[in-house]
KENUKE-858940 format. One record per atom (N, C-alpha, C): residue in one letter; x, y, z. Coordinates in steps of 0.02 Angstrom, whole numbers, plus 50000, padded with zeros to 5 digits. Layout:
% KENUKE-858940
aXYZ ...
***
This chain:
% KENUKE-858940
m507355339650507 m506985340050570 m506425345250568 t506535350750531 t506025355950529 t506075359750464 d505505362150440 d505485366150379 d505435373550395 v505425375450459 v505365382450478 v506025385950463 e505985391350426 e506585394950406 e506865399050464 g507515398550474 g507845402250527 g508045409150505 p508315413050552 p508515419950536 p509165420250498 a509305426050469 a509945427050435 a510505427850486 y511095425850467 y511675426350511 y511825433750524 v511965435450586 v512085442350605 v512835443850602 p513035449150565 p513745450750561 p514015453550626 g514675453450634 g514995456250693 g514965463750695 h514985466650755 h514975473850764 h515535476350810 g516055472350818 g516625474450859 g516465474950933 l515985471050958 l515775471651027 l516305469251077 l516775465051055 l517285462351100 l517985464351077 k518035469751042 k518675471951014 k519195472851069 g519785469651060 g520325470251107 g520265465851169 r519735461951174 r519645457651233 r519965450951220 t520155447451274 t520455440851269 t519985435851302 a519935429851273 a519445425051296 a519705417951294 v519475413851341 v519575406651341 v518885403451332 i518835398651287 i518205395151275 i518335387651277 t517985384051321 t518085376851325 t517585373251280 a517745367051265 a517335362851221 a517175366551156 a517695368651122 a517615373051063 a517955370151001 a517895363650991 a518235360350936 a517805359950873 g517445365250858 g517105365550794 g516355364950798 a516095359150810 a515365358050810 a515055360850873 g514455363350867 g514075365250925 g514195372450949 i513955373651010 i513945380451037 i514645383151049 g515105378951073 g515775381351086 g516135383851024 g516095379950971 g516405381950908 g516075388150880 a515415388550883 a515065394450859 a515245400550899 t515335399750965 t515525405351007 t516225407850990 a516685403250977 a517365405350958 a517345409550895 r516975407250845 r516915411050783 r516595417950794 r516055418150833 r515725424450846 r516175429250884 f516555426650932 f517015431050970 f517545434050923 l517815429950879 l518305432450831 l517985437650785 e517385436450763 e517035441250721 e516905447850758 e516855447350824 e516735453350865 e517395456650888 g517965454050864 g518595457350878 g519005454650936 a518785449150967 a519155446351024 a519745442251000 r520225441251045 r520755436351037 r520545430251078 v520595424351048 v520275418451078 v520765412651085 l520765409651144 l521105403251155 l520555397951162 i520515393651112 i520005388351114 i520295382051144 s519865378151174 s520085372051207 s519575366551197 d519805360351203 d519355354651198 d519755348551220 a519395343351242 a519725337151260 a519935333151199 h519635334651141 h519785331051079 h520325334851040 a520945332851050 a521505336751023 a521505337150947 r521345331750913 r521375331850840 r520855336550812 r520235335950835 r519705340450811 r519855347650828 l520145348750887 l520325355550908 l520835358550861 k521345354650843 k521865357150798 k521575358750730 e521135354550706 e520815355850642 e520405362250642 y520045363350696 y519635369350699 y520055375650709 e520605374950746 e521065380550752 e521315382750683 g521495377850642 g521735379350575 g521195382650533 e520585380250540 e520025383150502 e519905390450521 l519925391850586 l519815398650609 l520415403150591 a521015400450598 a521615404450585 a521665406450512 a521345402650467 a521345404450397 a520915410650383 e520465412250430 e520015417950422 e520155423750469 f520435422150528 f520505427250580 f521205427250609 e521405432950636 e522005433350677 e521795432650751 g522275430950792 g522135430850864 g521805424550890 v521915418950855 v521635412650880 v522195407750896 a522135404450952 a522605399250973 a522205393651004 a522525387851014 a522165382051041 a522615378151089 l522315375251140 l522665370851186 l522175365651211 a522335359251202 a521905353951225 a521855354051302 c521255352651326 c521155352551399 c520565348051416 d520675343551463 d520145339551492 d519945342951557 v519335345551561 v519135349551619 v519045345451682 t519105338751677 t519085334651737 t519775334051770 d520285336951738 d520975336551762 d521195343551783 e521295344551848 e521465351151874 e522125353851846 a522615349551836 a523255351751808 a523165354451737 q522755351151698 q522635353551630 q522245360051630 v521775360751675 v521395367051681 v521865372751698 q522295371651746 q522765376951766 q523245378651709 a523465373551672 a523905374851615 a523555379051562 l522915377851552 l522525381751504 l522505389151523 f522365390451586 f522315397451607 f522995400851612 d523505397051629 d524185399751627 d524365401751556 a524195397451508 a524345398851438 a523985405051413 a523365405951434 a522995411951413 a523325418251437 q523565418251498 q523895424251525 q524575425251493 q524925419951477 q525575420551444 q525495423251373 l524955421151339 l524835423451271 l524645430751268 h524215432851314 h523895439451308 h524025444151366 g524345441751418 g524495446151475 g523935446851525 r523325445551504 r522755445851549 r522185441651520 l521665440951559 l521095436951538 l520465440951551 d520065442051498 d519465446151504 d518815442151507 i518795436551470 i518165432851463 i518315425351466 v517905421651501 v517945414351501 v517245411651487 v517205407151438 v516575403751422 v516655396451439 n516285394251490 n516305387251511 n515765383351475 n515965380251420 n515485376751378 n515515369151386 a516045366551417 a516135359251421 a515565355951460 g515305350751431 g514775346951464 g514705340051432 l514415335551468 l514325328751444 l513615326451461 g513275323851411 g512595321351421 g512565313751422 g511995311151405 g511875303951407 g511155302751427 t510915296851413 t510215295251430 t510205288651467 s509905288751526 s509825282651566 s509295283851619 d508835279151626 d508365279651681 d508735279151747 l508505282851796 l508855283251859 l508925276351892 a508405272151888 a508435265651919 a508975261151890 d509155262551827 d509665258451793 d510335261951787 m510385268051811 m510995271951804 m511545269351850 t512145268751825 t512715266551866 t513035272551899 d513425271151951 d513805276451984 d514275279751935 e514575275851890 e515045278551842 e514695283351794 q514105281551770 q513735286051726 q513575292651761 w513325292151822 w513165298151861 w513785302451872 s514325299351896 s514915303151914 s515265306251854 r515265302751797 r515595305351738 r515245311651712 v514585311551709 v514215317451686 v514305323251735 l514275321851799 l514365327151849 l515075329951847 d515575325651836 d516265327951838 d516425332551780 v516185330851721 v516315335151663 v515885341451667 t515235340651679 t514765346051670 t514755351051728 l514745348551789 l514725352951847 l515415354151876 n515785348751890 n516445349751920 n516925353251872 g516855351751807 g517285355151758 g517135362551756 t516495364451760 t516315371451762 t516575374751825 f516545371151881 f516825373651943 f517575374951937 r517945370051910 r518665370851905 r518855376851862 c518515377551806 c518685383051760 c518455389751787 t517875389851821 t517655396151851 t518135398151906 r518355393551946 r518835395051999 r519475397851970 a519735394651919 a520355397051887 a520255403951857 a519675405051827 a519535411651797 a519505417051850 l519155415851905 l519095420851957 l519765422351989 r520165417351999 r520835418552027 r521245422951981 a521245421251916 a521635425051868 a521395432251863 m520735433251861 m520465439951855 m520585444051918 r520525441051976 r520655444452039 r521385446552044 e521835442052025 e522545443452031 e522785448751981 s522415449551925 s522615454551875 s522315461351890 g521975462151947 g521725468651966 g520975469351960 g520635464051941 g519905464151938 g519635465651869 g518995464551862 g518655465351798 g518665458951759 g518145457851720 g518105451851678 g517405448951680 v517315443951638 v516655440851631 v516735433251625 v516315429551660 v516255422351652 v515555420851628 v515505416751575 v514855414551550 v514835406951551 n514385404051589 n514315396851593 n513745394451548 n513815388251524 n513285385351483 n512875380551526 a512265382551541 a511805378251579 a511345374751529 s510735373551547 s510245370251503 s509555370951533 v509055370951490 v508365371251515 v508195365251559 v508555359651551 v508405353951595 v508625355151666 g509005360551678 g509135362551746 g508515365351781 w508015367151741 w507375369751767 w506825364551762 r506785360951706 r506215356651695 r506415349351693 a505935344851703 a506075337751706 a506085334651636 q506535329851627 q506545325851566 q506775318851583 a506385313851565 a506555306951581 a507225305051552 g507605301251590 g508255298851568 g508815303851577 q508675309751606 q509165315051610 q509315317251682 a509225312851731 a509315314851801 a510025317351814 h510525313851786 h511225315951798 h511375322651765 y511155323351702 y511295329551665 y510895335351694 a510275334151712 a509865339451742 a510145341751808 a510365336951850 a510665338751914 a511295342851904 a511695340851854 a512315344551840 a512165351651816 k511685352351771 k511535358951744 k511185363451796 a510765360551839 a510485364451894 a511045366751941 g511545362451950 g512125364351989 g512515370051957 v512575370051891 v512915375451855 v512545382051867 m511885381851867 m511485387851880 m511635390451951 a511625386152000 a511755388252069 a512465390752077 l512935387252047 l513635389352048 l513705396452019 t513365397651964 t513385404251931 t513155409751979 r512595408552012 r512325413652057 r512785415052116 c513045409752145 c513485410652204 c514145413852184 a514435411652128 a515065414552105 a514985421952090 a514405423852062 a514275430852046 a514295435152108 m514005432852163 m513995436752224 m514705437552252 e515105432452247 e515785432752273 e516245437052229 a516135436752163 a516585440152116 a516425447552107 a515845449652130 a515645456652119 a516125461552151 e516425459652208 e516865464352243 e517485466052203 y517685461752156 y518255463652114 y518045464452041 g517425466352031 g517195468651966 g517105463451913 v517025457151933 v516925451751885 v516195449851884 r515915449151824 r515225447051815 r515205439651796 v514715435951823 v514635428851808 v513905427651791 n513775425451730 n513105423951707 n513105417251671 a512515415051650 a512465408651614 a511935409251560 v512015405351508 v511495404251458 v511185397451471 s510555396851452 s510195390551463 s509825388651399 p510165385351352 p509845383351289 p509475376751297 s509075375151247 s508755368651244 s509055364551189 l508855365951127 l509055361751071 l509425366051020 a510085365751020 a510495369150970 a510805363650926 m510575363150866 m510735357450824 m511445357550797 h511785351850802 h512445350950771 h512545343450759 p513025341550717 p513085334550696 p513175329550753 h513555331450805 h513665326750860 h513015325250896 l512595330350905 l511955329250940 l511515324350902 v511535324750836 v511135320050795 v511365312850806 k512015311950817 k512285305250826 k512095302050892 v511995306150944 v511885303451011 v511165304151036 t510725307050995 t510035308151016 t509565304950965 s509045301750990 s508585298350944 s508195303450903 p508025301650840 p507625306250799 p506965308050831 e506665303350868 e506025304650899 e506075310150952 l506615309850993 l506705314851045 l506865321651014 l507275321750963 l507435328050929 l506805331250900 e506375327050871 e505755329650843 e505295332350897 e505255328850952 e504825331051008 e505065337751035 l505715338351047 l505985344451075 l505915350351027 t506005348950962 t505915354150912 t505205356650911 e504725352150913 e504015354050910 e503795358050972 r504145357051028 r503965360551089 r504215367851089 e504675369551044 e504925376351042 e504415381051011 a504395387151037 a503895392051014 a503965393650940 f504585393650915 f504695395250844 f504615389150799 g504495383350828 g504405377350789 g505035374850755 r505605376650781 r506245374550752 r506765374250808 y507305370850796 y507875370850842 y508275377250833 a508685378850883 a509125384550878 a509745382750837 e510005387450801 e510665386750772 e511175388150827 p511745384550829 p512235385950882 p512445393350885 w512475396650828 w512685403750829 w512165408250862 e511535406050865 e511035409950899 e511145409950974 v511375404251001 v511565403951071 v512205407951082 a512675407451034 a513295411151039 a513175418651040 n512665421051004 n512505428151005 n512325430551076 v511965426351113 v511785428251181 v512405428151226 i512855423551213 i513485423451250 i513895429651235 v513905431851172 v514245438151155 v513935443951195 f513285444251197 f512945449551235 f513165449451308 l513165443551339 l513355443051410 l514085444651421 a514505443551370 a515215445051376 a515385452251362 s514915455851331 s515045462651309 s514825467751360 g514995474051345 g514795479551389 g514045480851389 y513675478051342 y512955479051340 y512605475751399 s512935471251434 s512625468051492 s512995469951556 s513255476051559 s513695478051613 s513385477851683 y512715477951688 y512405477751754 y512085470951768 m512245465951728 m511965459351738 m512485454751770 t512305451651825 t512725446451854 t512285441651895 g512485435351896 g512095430351932 g511465428151896 e511415429851831 e510815428351793 e510905422051750 v510355418351741 v510335412751695 v509835414551640 v510075415551580 v509665418051525 v509445412251481 s508795411151477 s508535405751436 s508585407551362 v508855402851322 v508855403551250 v508415398151223 s507795398251245 s507305393051229 s506635395251259 s506095392551232 s505445393751263 s505265388151312 q505725383451322 q505575377551363 q505865377951434 h505895384051462 h506195384751527 h505725382951584 a505105381551569 a504635379851623 a504355372851612 
***
C-alpha cells in the first residue's frame, strides 16, 4: 500500500505497572490486540476479550508465552449478560479494575438509500451500544471500588468527517465521542477519567479483507505522513491516556490521524 517507512517500535517503560485492565475486541489483529501487547509491555495485568472465542484463545496463548498476567474471556458486547460476566471476572481475577479499553466496533459499507434497518442497527449495536454497555459496567465497578480509574474508547475520524457509504459507522463513532464527553463529566466526581482515541487507517489483515484496495489507497494518500498507521501506534496513544501522564485529561477525543477535518 505504501513505500513510506514507518517508525521503530517503542519499547515499554513500565507506565502501567501494577494496573489491571479489560480490553474488548482484542483477539490478535488490529488495535485491540496491539493494545493488549503494549499494556503487558508496560507492566499491566490484562483481561482480553472478543466475540471470536477461537481467535481469542489463540492470542491468549501467544501472549501468555511472552508475558505473565494475561487472561481471556469471550464476550459479545451486544449481550448485557456477557458484558457483566466480563467485568465480574476482571474483579474476581484482580480484586479491582483500573483501566477499560472499549475497542469493539463493527463497520461496513452501504449507501444510505440502500441500507437496511438490520445493517444500521447491527453497526450501532456493536459500535455505540456496546461501548455504552462496557462504559456503564466500568463506571459502576470503579465507583463501587472507591473511585479512580480510566476508560479509553475507540472512536474514529469518520465521527468528525463525511465518508460515502459510512453513515451507520460514522453515526456510531460520533455517538462514541459524545458518550465519552458526557461520561467524563459524570465520572469526574469519583476520580475516573474517560477519553477516546480517534484513528483513521490502522492497517491489519482483517481490514484488507473487508476494504477495497482503492479505498485503502485513497485513505493512505490523504494522511500527512503518506502511510497508514501501525496498530501499535494507536495503542501507544491509548497507553498515554491510560497512564498517569494524562492525569488532567478527561472528556477528550484525541485524533491519531491528520484526517480529523
